[in-house]
Biopython code that builds the backbone (N, CA, C, O; Angstrom):
import numpy as np
from Bio.PDB.StructureBuilder import StructureBuilder

atoms = [
    (1, "UNK", "N", (66.979, 118.387, 141.530)),
    (1, "UNK", "CA", (67.158, 118.136, 142.408)),
    (1, "UNK", "C", (68.690, 118.045, 142.378)),
    (1, "UNK", "O", (69.602, 118.749, 142.811)),
    (2, "UNK", "N", (68.587, 116.676, 141.561)),
    (2, "UNK", "CA", (69.946, 116.536, 141.364)),
    (2, "UNK", "C", (71.374, 117.920, 141.397)),
    (2, "UNK", "O", (72.456, 118.079, 141.962)),
    (3, "UNK", "N", (70.500, 118.661, 140.413)),
    (3, "UNK", "CA", (71.665, 119.843, 140.129)),
    (3, "UNK", "C", (71.769, 120.549, 141.009)),
    (3, "UNK", "O", (72.733, 121.306, 140.899)),
    (4, "UNK", "N", (71.186, 120.664, 141.890)),
    (4, "UNK", "CA", (71.105, 121.696, 143.236)),
    (4, "UNK", "C", (72.246, 120.660, 144.148)),
    (4, "UNK", "O", (73.165, 121.114, 144.830)),
    (5, "UNK", "N", (72.061, 119.789, 144.045)),
    (5, "UNK", "CA", (72.649, 118.939, 145.372)),
    (5, "UNK", "C", (74.280, 118.715, 144.636)),
    (5, "UNK", "O", (75.283, 118.556, 145.332)),
    (6, "UNK", "N", (74.303, 118.744, 142.973)),
    (6, "UNK", "CA", (75.869, 119.071, 142.352)),
    (6, "UNK", "C", (76.382, 120.277, 142.984)),
    (6, "UNK", "O", (77.332, 120.182, 143.760)),
    (7, "UNK", "N", (75.633, 121.854, 142.628)),
    (7, "UNK", "CA", (76.323, 122.675, 142.979)),
    (7, "UNK", "C", (76.646, 122.728, 144.443)),
    (7, "UNK", "O", (77.666, 123.153, 144.985)),
    (8, "UNK", "N", (75.723, 122.285, 144.891)),
    (8, "UNK", "CA", (76.508, 122.512, 147.146)),
    (8, "UNK", "C", (77.354, 121.510, 146.831)),
    (8, "UNK", "O", (78.379, 122.191, 146.870)),
    (9, "UNK", "N", (77.898, 119.972, 146.429)),
    (9, "UNK", "CA", (79.024, 119.328, 146.117)),
    (9, "UNK", "C", (80.012, 120.056, 145.616)),
    (9, "UNK", "O", (81.199, 119.867, 145.880)),
    (10, "UNK", "N", (79.549, 120.974, 144.828)),
    (10, "UNK", "CA", (80.890, 121.597, 144.118)),
    (10, "UNK", "C", (81.129, 122.924, 144.678)),
    (10, "UNK", "O", (82.025, 123.673, 144.288)),
    (11, "UNK", "N", (80.117, 123.241, 145.803)),
    (11, "UNK", "CA", (80.660, 124.671, 146.539)),
    (11, "UNK", "C", (81.092, 123.915, 147.689)),
    (11, "UNK", "O", (82.062, 124.595, 148.021)),
    (12, "UNK", "N", (81.027, 122.872, 148.610)),
    (12, "UNK", "CA", (81.692, 121.972, 149.636)),
    (12, "UNK", "C", (82.856, 121.615, 149.130)),
    (12, "UNK", "O", (83.564, 121.464, 150.126)),
    (13, "UNK", "N", (83.553, 121.364, 148.100)),
    (13, "UNK", "CA", (84.882, 121.158, 147.578)),
    (13, "UNK", "C", (85.383, 122.076, 147.218)),
    (13, "UNK", "O", (86.571, 121.753, 147.228)),
    (14, "UNK", "N", (85.300, 123.457, 146.750)),
    (14, "UNK", "CA", (85.152, 124.218, 146.170)),
    (14, "UNK", "C", (86.054, 125.094, 147.976)),
    (14, "UNK", "O", (87.197, 125.549, 147.947)),
    (15, "UNK", "N", (85.463, 125.097, 148.838)),
    (15, "UNK", "CA", (85.787, 125.658, 150.044)),
    (15, "UNK", "C", (86.213, 124.633, 151.129)),
    (15, "UNK", "O", (85.845, 124.948, 152.261)),
    (16, "UNK", "N", (86.882, 123.523, 151.032)),
    (16, "UNK", "CA", (87.688, 123.116, 151.325)),
    (16, "UNK", "C", (86.958, 122.091, 152.708)),
    (16, "UNK", "O", (87.390, 121.896, 153.844)),
    (17, "UNK", "N", (85.862, 121.652, 152.109)),
    (17, "UNK", "CA", (84.598, 121.029, 153.101)),
    (17, "UNK", "C", (85.107, 119.728, 152.277)),
    (17, "UNK", "O", (84.497, 119.812, 151.210)),
    (18, "UNK", "N", (85.903, 118.589, 152.238)),
    (18, "UNK", "CA", (85.888, 117.415, 151.686)),
    (18, "UNK", "C", (84.970, 116.144, 152.076)),
    (18, "UNK", "O", (84.346, 115.269, 151.476)),
    (19, "UNK", "N", (85.217, 116.504, 153.349)),
    (19, "UNK", "CA", (83.685, 115.576, 154.273)),
    (19, "UNK", "C", (82.231, 116.085, 154.164)),
    (19, "UNK", "O", (81.365, 115.513, 154.827)),
    (20, "UNK", "N", (81.981, 116.902, 153.538)),
    (20, "UNK", "CA", (80.574, 117.547, 153.238)),
    (20, "UNK", "C", (80.366, 116.955, 151.831)),
    (20, "UNK", "O", (79.433, 116.237, 151.473)),
    (21, "UNK", "N", (81.332, 117.357, 151.157)),
    (21, "UNK", "CA", (81.409, 117.148, 149.674)),
    (21, "UNK", "C", (80.831, 115.623, 149.563)),
    (21, "UNK", "O", (79.810, 115.271, 148.972)),
    (22, "UNK", "N", (81.567, 114.978, 150.139)),
    (22, "UNK", "CA", (81.625, 113.390, 150.122)),
    (22, "UNK", "C", (80.168, 113.038, 150.641)),
    (22, "UNK", "O", (79.444, 112.498, 149.805)),
    (23, "UNK", "N", (79.653, 113.259, 151.858)),
    (23, "UNK", "CA", (78.780, 112.847, 152.451)),
    (23, "UNK", "C", (77.325, 113.586, 150.710)),
    (23, "UNK", "O", (76.393, 113.002, 150.158)),
    (24, "UNK", "N", (77.826, 114.785, 150.535)),
    (24, "UNK", "CA", (76.508, 114.912, 149.279)),
    (24, "UNK", "C", (76.563, 114.284, 148.460)),
    (24, "UNK", "O", (75.444, 113.920, 148.100)),
    (25, "UNK", "N", (77.706, 113.731, 147.630)),
    (25, "UNK", "CA", (78.249, 113.060, 146.667)),
    (25, "UNK", "C", (77.121, 111.840, 146.720)),
    (25, "UNK", "O", (76.297, 111.649, 145.826)),
    (26, "UNK", "N", (77.251, 110.959, 148.076)),
    (26, "UNK", "CA", (76.635, 109.733, 148.272)),
    (26, "UNK", "C", (75.400, 110.129, 148.472)),
    (26, "UNK", "O", (74.861, 109.055, 148.207)),
    (27, "UNK", "N", (74.326, 110.995, 148.794)),
    (27, "UNK", "CA", (73.401, 111.103, 148.581)),
    (27, "UNK", "C", (72.671, 111.532, 147.203)),
    (27, "UNK", "O", (71.526, 111.260, 146.841)),
    (28, "UNK", "N", (73.532, 112.179, 146.632)),
    (28, "UNK", "CA", (73.466, 112.255, 144.803)),
    (28, "UNK", "C", (73.426, 110.754, 144.181)),
    (28, "UNK", "O", (72.525, 110.472, 143.391)),
    (29, "UNK", "N", (74.326, 109.874, 144.512)),
    (29, "UNK", "CA", (74.285, 108.760, 144.320)),
    (29, "UNK", "C", (72.996, 107.603, 144.679)),
    (29, "UNK", "O", (72.719, 106.661, 143.936)),
    (30, "UNK", "N", (72.191, 107.960, 146.178)),
    (30, "UNK", "CA", (71.396, 107.251, 146.433)),
    (30, "UNK", "C", (70.442, 108.036, 145.404)),
    (30, "UNK", "O", (69.861, 107.354, 144.560)),
    (31, "UNK", "N", (70.255, 109.350, 145.422)),
    (31, "UNK", "CA", (68.798, 109.666, 144.481)),
    (31, "UNK", "C", (68.868, 109.166, 142.783)),
    (31, "UNK", "O", (67.901, 108.932, 142.060)),
    (32, "UNK", "N", (70.019, 109.108, 142.501)),
    (32, "UNK", "CA", (70.065, 108.752, 140.993)),
    (32, "UNK", "C", (69.851, 107.070, 141.032)),
    (32, "UNK", "O", (69.370, 106.562, 140.019)),
    (33, "UNK", "N", (70.161, 106.282, 142.065)),
    (33, "UNK", "CA", (69.924, 105.031, 141.862)),
    (33, "UNK", "C", (68.428, 104.549, 142.021)),
    (33, "UNK", "O", (68.062, 103.720, 141.187)),
    (34, "UNK", "N", (67.206, 105.082, 143.290)),
    (34, "UNK", "CA", (66.229, 104.727, 142.899)),
    (34, "UNK", "C", (65.614, 106.149, 142.191)),
    (34, "UNK", "O", (64.900, 106.854, 142.905)),
    (35, "UNK", "N", (65.766, 106.385, 141.412)),
    (35, "UNK", "CA", (65.009, 107.350, 140.281)),
    (35, "UNK", "C", (64.383, 106.886, 139.518)),
    (35, "UNK", "O", (65.001, 106.166, 138.733)),
    (36, "UNK", "N", (63.121, 106.990, 139.339)),
    (36, "UNK", "CA", (61.961, 105.804, 138.323)),
    (36, "UNK", "C", (62.579, 106.052, 136.975)),
    (36, "UNK", "O", (62.931, 107.125, 136.483)),
    (37, "UNK", "N", (62.646, 104.649, 136.407)),
    (37, "UNK", "CA", (62.681, 105.116, 134.953)),
    (37, "UNK", "C", (61.781, 105.840, 133.796)),
    (37, "UNK", "O", (62.048, 106.626, 132.887)),
    (38, "UNK", "N", (60.393, 105.098, 134.337)),
    (38, "UNK", "CA", (59.215, 105.409, 133.310)),
    (38, "UNK", "C", (58.779, 106.564, 134.637)),
    (38, "UNK", "O", (58.788, 106.303, 135.840)),
    (39, "UNK", "N", (58.429, 107.811, 134.019)),
    (39, "UNK", "CA", (57.684, 108.607, 134.909)),
    (39, "UNK", "C", (56.208, 109.276, 133.830)),
    (39, "UNK", "O", (56.284, 110.022, 132.853)),
    (40, "UNK", "N", (54.924, 108.646, 134.494)),
    (40, "UNK", "CA", (53.510, 109.181, 134.038)),
    (40, "UNK", "C", (53.686, 110.613, 134.447)),
    (40, "UNK", "O", (54.114, 111.000, 135.534)),
    (41, "UNK", "N", (53.305, 111.340, 133.448)),
    (41, "UNK", "CA", (52.951, 112.873, 134.095)),
    (41, "UNK", "C", (51.064, 112.760, 133.387)),
    (41, "UNK", "O", (50.652, 112.053, 132.468)),
    (42, "UNK", "N", (50.353, 113.679, 134.200)),
    (42, "UNK", "CA", (49.170, 113.661, 134.219)),
    (42, "UNK", "C", (49.192, 115.440, 133.195)),
    (42, "UNK", "O", (49.550, 116.496, 133.716)),
    (43, "UNK", "N", (48.854, 115.339, 132.146)),
    (43, "UNK", "CA", (48.434, 116.681, 131.540)),
    (43, "UNK", "C", (47.110, 116.820, 131.500)),
    (43, "UNK", "O", (46.382, 115.889, 131.845)),
    (44, "UNK", "N", (46.630, 117.979, 131.082)),
    (44, "UNK", "CA", (45.588, 119.286, 131.004)),
    (44, "UNK", "C", (45.583, 119.760, 129.941)),
    (44, "UNK", "O", (46.701, 120.239, 129.748)),
    (45, "UNK", "N", (44.704, 119.967, 128.786)),
    (45, "UNK", "CA", (44.582, 120.916, 127.670)),
    (45, "UNK", "C", (43.684, 121.146, 127.855)),
    (45, "UNK", "O", (42.822, 120.280, 128.003)),
    (46, "UNK", "N", (43.419, 122.540, 127.946)),
    (46, "UNK", "CA", (42.019, 123.121, 127.987)),
    (46, "UNK", "C", (42.149, 124.032, 125.939)),
    (46, "UNK", "O", (43.222, 124.524, 125.590)),
    (47, "UNK", "N", (41.308, 124.042, 125.284)),
    (47, "UNK", "CA", (40.512, 124.082, 123.696)),
    (47, "UNK", "C", (40.395, 125.431, 124.308)),
    (47, "UNK", "O", (40.525, 125.926, 125.428)),
    (48, "UNK", "N", (40.075, 125.843, 123.024)),
    (48, "UNK", "CA", (39.814, 127.148, 123.134)),
    (48, "UNK", "C", (38.233, 126.952, 123.395)),
    (48, "UNK", "O", (37.812, 127.884, 124.081)),
    (49, "UNK", "N", (37.307, 126.088, 123.079)),
    (49, "UNK", "CA", (36.289, 126.380, 123.347)),
    (49, "UNK", "C", (35.706, 125.863, 124.201)),
    (49, "UNK", "O", (34.568, 125.395, 124.189)),
    (50, "UNK", "N", (37.056, 125.955, 125.660)),
    (50, "UNK", "CA", (36.749, 125.806, 126.937)),
    (50, "UNK", "C", (36.685, 124.612, 127.626)),
    (50, "UNK", "O", (36.472, 124.554, 128.837)),
    (51, "UNK", "N", (36.965, 123.087, 126.486)),
    (51, "UNK", "CA", (37.029, 121.893, 126.915)),
    (51, "UNK", "C", (38.339, 122.045, 127.526)),
    (51, "UNK", "O", (39.245, 122.807, 127.188)),
    (52, "UNK", "N", (38.289, 120.893, 128.833)),
    (52, "UNK", "CA", (39.162, 120.441, 129.211)),
    (52, "UNK", "C", (40.234, 118.852, 128.873)),
    (52, "UNK", "O", (40.821, 118.185, 129.724)),
    (53, "UNK", "N", (40.211, 118.714, 127.990)),
    (53, "UNK", "CA", (40.800, 117.050, 128.175)),
    (53, "UNK", "C", (42.013, 117.065, 128.521)),
    (53, "UNK", "O", (42.879, 117.881, 128.203)),
    (54, "UNK", "N", (42.146, 115.515, 129.650)),
    (54, "UNK", "CA", (43.151, 115.263, 130.051)),
    (54, "UNK", "C", (43.294, 114.057, 129.284)),
    (54, "UNK", "O", (42.515, 113.475, 128.529)),
    (55, "UNK", "N", (45.057, 113.701, 129.835)),
    (55, "UNK", "CA", (45.607, 112.589, 129.318)),
    (55, "UNK", "C", (47.017, 111.961, 130.088)),
    (55, "UNK", "O", (47.724, 112.705, 130.769)),
    (56, "UNK", "N", (47.311, 110.631, 129.913)),
    (56, "UNK", "CA", (48.273, 110.358, 130.635)),
    (56, "UNK", "C", (49.713, 110.255, 129.330)),
    (56, "UNK", "O", (49.777, 109.753, 128.208)),
    (57, "UNK", "N", (50.778, 111.067, 130.269)),
    (57, "UNK", "CA", (51.366, 110.507, 129.139)),
    (57, "UNK", "C", (52.789, 110.035, 129.798)),
    (57, "UNK", "O", (52.808, 110.694, 130.837)),
    (58, "UNK", "N", (53.985, 109.263, 129.769)),
    (58, "UNK", "CA", (55.169, 108.458, 129.952)),
    (58, "UNK", "C", (56.262, 108.694, 129.780)),
    (58, "UNK", "O", (56.743, 107.763, 129.134)),
    (59, "UNK", "N", (56.990, 109.440, 129.990)),
    (59, "UNK", "CA", (58.306, 109.668, 130.273)),
    (59, "UNK", "C", (59.307, 108.691, 130.412)),
    (59, "UNK", "O", (59.601, 108.504, 131.593)),
    (60, "UNK", "N", (60.029, 107.894, 129.474)),
    (60, "UNK", "CA", (60.967, 107.201, 129.393)),
    (60, "UNK", "C", (62.284, 107.011, 129.466)),
    (60, "UNK", "O", (62.438, 108.070, 128.858)),
    (61, "UNK", "N", (63.415, 106.639, 129.648)),
    (61, "UNK", "CA", (64.643, 107.288, 129.670)),
    (61, "UNK", "C", (64.590, 105.990, 128.546)),
    (61, "UNK", "O", (63.802, 105.055, 128.409)),
    (62, "UNK", "N", (66.234, 106.546, 127.577)),
    (62, "UNK", "CA", (66.440, 106.056, 126.650)),
    (62, "UNK", "C", (66.393, 104.036, 126.568)),
    (62, "UNK", "O", (65.931, 103.497, 127.573)),
    (63, "UNK", "N", (66.820, 103.191, 125.510)),
    (63, "UNK", "CA", (66.652, 101.563, 126.465)),
    (63, "UNK", "C", (68.412, 101.751, 127.020)),
    (63, "UNK", "O", (68.809, 101.507, 128.159)),
    (64, "UNK", "N", (69.135, 102.173, 126.025)),
    (64, "UNK", "CA", (70.208, 101.922, 126.602)),
    (64, "UNK", "C", (70.562, 101.959, 128.198)),
    (64, "UNK", "O", (71.102, 101.123, 128.922)),
    (65, "UNK", "N", (69.998, 103.371, 128.475)),
    (65, "UNK", "CA", (70.041, 103.462, 129.947)),
    (65, "UNK", "C", (68.869, 102.408, 130.959)),
    (65, "UNK", "O", (69.174, 102.064, 132.101)),
    (66, "UNK", "N", (68.252, 102.221, 130.654)),
    (66, "UNK", "CA", (67.424, 101.590, 131.820)),
    (66, "UNK", "C", (68.241, 99.640, 131.184)),
    (66, "UNK", "O", (68.165, 98.829, 132.107)),
    (67, "UNK", "N", (68.850, 99.076, 129.936)),
    (67, "UNK", "CA", (69.596, 98.235, 130.330)),
    (67, "UNK", "C", (70.540, 98.593, 131.755)),
    (67, "UNK", "O", (70.396, 98.043, 132.847)),
    (68, "UNK", "N", (71.358, 99.477, 131.474)),
    (68, "UNK", "CA", (72.292, 99.677, 132.385)),
    (68, "UNK", "C", (71.726, 99.555, 134.178)),
    (68, "UNK", "O", (72.399, 99.090, 135.097)),
    (69, "UNK", "N", (70.407, 100.087, 134.269)),
    (69, "UNK", "CA", (70.270, 100.519, 135.271)),
    (69, "UNK", "C", (69.462, 99.138, 136.028)),
    (69, "UNK", "O", (69.115, 99.197, 137.207)),
]
sb = StructureBuilder()
sb.init_structure("model")
sb.init_model(0)
sb.init_chain("A")
sb.init_seg("    ")
for serial, (resi, resn, name, xyz) in enumerate(atoms, 1):
    if name == "N":
        sb.init_residue(resn, " ", resi, " ")
    sb.init_atom(name, np.array(xyz, "f"), 0.0, 1.0, " ", f" {name:<3s}", serial, name[0])
structure = sb.get_structure()
């Protein structure tokens, strides 16, 4: 999501729309500020036998990033 907004902000800036670029940059800041630090993902794995196992993996930002947040 942030990558798309960064592209939109860059396009607005390159087409001489500084107010729009500023508003998009503000939106990017809001998204980055409220993004979760730990993200749980539900994973389904199908084995060759046809059984399906389920688990949860938590993706986490590095400790340095957590300390800054």
